[in-house]
N, C-alpha and C positions, 0 to 999 in steps of 0.2 A: 776279529777272525776273518781270514780270507779263505776262499774255497778253490780247490783244484779239481778239475774233471779227471777222473780215473778210468772212465769207460762207460759202457752201457750194455744192457741186455734187453731182449725183446721177449715179452710174454703175452701171447694171445691178444694182439692189437694194442699193446701198451709198450712204450719204451721207458725203461727204468735207468736213469742216469746215476752213476755212482760218483760221489764227490768225497774229497778229504778236506775237512776243515782244519786249518792250521792256526792255532792260537798264538798270541804274542810270546808265550813261553815255549813255543815250538812243539807243543803237544798236538797230536793229530787225532782226529775223530772222524769216523766214517759217517756219511750221510747219503740218503737216496732221495731222488725226486722222480715221481711217476707221472707220465703224461699219456693221454689217450691219443693215439695217432689218427683215428677217424675224426675226432674233434679238431685236431690241428689242421687236417686237410680241409675240413668244413670252413674254418676261419682263415684259410689261405696262409697258414704258417708253414714255412719251408722247414724241412728236417734239419738243415744246417743252422737254423736260428734257435732250435730248441735247447742246446746246451747253455747258451748265454741266458736265455729266458728262465731256464731252471735254476741257474746260479743266482739270478736276481730274486727268485723265490726264497732261496736260502738266505741271502743277504737281508731280505725284508722280514722274513718270518722267524729266523733263528735268533732268539733273544737270550741265549745262554742257558736255556732250559734243557731238559732231558730228551726232548723229542728229537729223533734222528731221521724220521721218514716224513716226506712232504709230498704234495701233489701240485702239479701245475693245472689248476682247475679251469673249467669252462669259463668262469667269470674272468679269470686272468687272461684267457685267450680272447674273449670278447673285448676286453679293455685294450689289449694289444692291437687287435684288428681295427677297432675304432680309431685308435691313435694313428695307425699306419694310413688309414683312409684319409684322415684329416691332414696328415703331412703330404700325401699325394695331391689332395685337392689344393692345398696351399701352393704347391709347386706349379700346378696348372694355372693358378691365378696370377702368378708372377708375370711381369712384363717379359715378352720374348726377347732374347738377345738380339742386338743389332747385327745386321749383316756386315761383313767386312767391306771396306770401301771398294776393293777390287771387284767384288760381286755386284755392287750397286752400279759401278761404271759400265760393266759388261751388259747388265740388264737394261740400262737406259739408252744404249747406243745402238 
Protein backbone atom coordinates (compact mmCIF):
# COMPACT_ATOMS: atom_id res chain seq x y z
CA UNK A 1 0.00 0.00 0.00
CA UNK A 2 1.19 3.52 -0.67
CA UNK A 3 -0.09 6.68 0.98
CA UNK A 4 -1.14 9.98 -0.53
CA UNK A 5 -1.42 13.15 1.55
CA UNK A 6 -4.90 14.67 1.19
CA UNK A 7 -4.53 17.61 3.55
CA UNK A 8 -4.47 18.52 7.19
CA UNK A 9 -6.46 20.23 9.90
CA UNK A 10 -5.42 21.88 13.14
CA UNK A 11 -7.12 21.19 16.44
CA UNK A 12 -5.87 22.97 19.57
CA UNK A 13 -2.12 22.55 19.19
CA UNK A 14 -2.24 19.42 17.05
CA UNK A 15 -1.96 19.01 13.31
CA UNK A 16 -3.91 16.08 11.93
CA UNK A 17 -2.76 14.86 8.53
CA UNK A 18 -5.27 13.08 6.32
CA UNK A 19 -3.88 10.39 4.02
CA UNK A 20 -5.42 8.00 1.56
CA UNK A 21 -3.97 4.53 1.40
CA UNK A 22 -4.06 2.98 -2.06
CA UNK A 23 -3.82 -0.80 -2.17
CA UNK A 24 -2.51 -2.84 -5.11
CA UNK A 25 -6.10 -3.50 -6.21
CA UNK A 26 -6.64 0.31 -6.26
CA UNK A 27 -9.01 0.34 -3.27
CA UNK A 28 -8.65 3.48 -1.21
CA UNK A 29 -8.77 3.75 2.56
CA UNK A 30 -8.62 6.94 4.66
CA UNK A 31 -5.98 7.29 7.40
CA UNK A 32 -5.01 10.05 9.80
CA UNK A 33 -1.82 10.80 11.70
CA UNK A 34 -1.88 13.26 14.59
CA UNK A 35 1.15 15.24 15.69
CA UNK A 36 1.69 17.63 18.59
CA UNK A 37 3.01 20.94 17.24
CA UNK A 38 4.57 22.02 20.56
CA UNK A 39 6.59 18.80 20.69
CA UNK A 40 7.63 19.22 17.06
CA UNK A 41 8.96 22.71 17.86
CA UNK A 42 10.75 21.40 20.96
CA UNK A 43 12.55 18.77 18.87
CA UNK A 44 13.38 21.26 16.10
CA UNK A 45 11.14 19.60 13.50
CA UNK A 46 9.98 22.03 10.83
CA UNK A 47 6.33 22.03 9.79
CA UNK A 48 7.36 21.24 6.20
CA UNK A 49 8.90 17.96 7.35
CA UNK A 50 5.84 16.67 9.20
CA UNK A 51 3.87 15.26 6.22
CA UNK A 52 6.73 12.95 5.18
CA UNK A 53 7.44 11.94 8.76
CA UNK A 54 3.76 11.12 9.27
CA UNK A 55 3.67 9.12 6.06
CA UNK A 56 6.64 7.14 7.38
CA UNK A 57 4.56 6.33 10.49
CA UNK A 58 1.88 4.86 8.24
CA UNK A 59 4.39 2.89 6.20
CA UNK A 60 5.95 1.50 9.36
CA UNK A 61 2.84 0.91 11.48
CA UNK A 62 0.05 -0.02 9.09
CA UNK A 63 0.25 -3.77 8.70
CA UNK A 64 -3.07 -4.39 7.00
CA UNK A 65 -5.10 -4.24 10.21
CA UNK A 66 -8.22 -2.27 10.93
CA UNK A 67 -6.49 0.66 12.64
CA UNK A 68 -6.88 3.90 10.67
CA UNK A 69 -5.66 6.57 13.11
CA UNK A 70 -2.06 6.91 14.25
CA UNK A 71 0.13 9.40 16.12
CA UNK A 72 3.59 10.75 15.42
CA UNK A 73 4.76 10.27 18.98
CA UNK A 74 7.31 12.06 21.11
CA UNK A 75 9.52 8.97 20.85
CA UNK A 76 9.36 9.21 17.03
CA UNK A 77 10.32 12.88 17.26
CA UNK A 78 13.20 12.19 19.64
CA UNK A 79 14.59 9.51 17.34
CA UNK A 80 14.30 11.82 14.34
CA UNK A 81 16.00 14.71 16.19
CA UNK A 82 18.82 12.43 17.39
CA UNK A 83 19.38 11.16 13.85
CA UNK A 84 19.37 14.71 12.43
CA UNK A 85 21.91 15.79 15.06
CA UNK A 86 24.14 12.82 14.21
CA UNK A 87 23.99 13.69 10.49
CA UNK A 88 24.86 17.32 11.22
CA UNK A 89 27.80 16.29 13.40
CA UNK A 90 29.06 13.90 10.71
CA UNK A 91 28.89 16.73 8.17
CA UNK A 92 30.96 18.96 10.47
CA UNK A 93 33.57 16.23 10.93
CA UNK A 94 34.17 15.84 7.20
CA UNK A 95 37.30 17.36 5.77
CA UNK A 96 36.61 20.89 4.52
CA UNK A 97 36.57 21.30 0.74
CA UNK A 98 39.76 22.47 -0.92
CA UNK A 99 39.87 26.05 -2.05
CA UNK A 100 40.07 26.54 -5.80
CA UNK A 101 43.58 27.13 -7.17
CA UNK A 102 42.75 30.71 -8.16
CA UNK A 103 41.97 31.63 -4.53
CA UNK A 104 45.19 30.00 -3.31
CA UNK A 105 47.27 31.96 -5.83
CA UNK A 106 45.62 35.28 -4.87
CA UNK A 107 46.11 34.67 -1.14
CA UNK A 108 49.80 33.68 -1.44
CA UNK A 109 50.96 36.63 -3.49
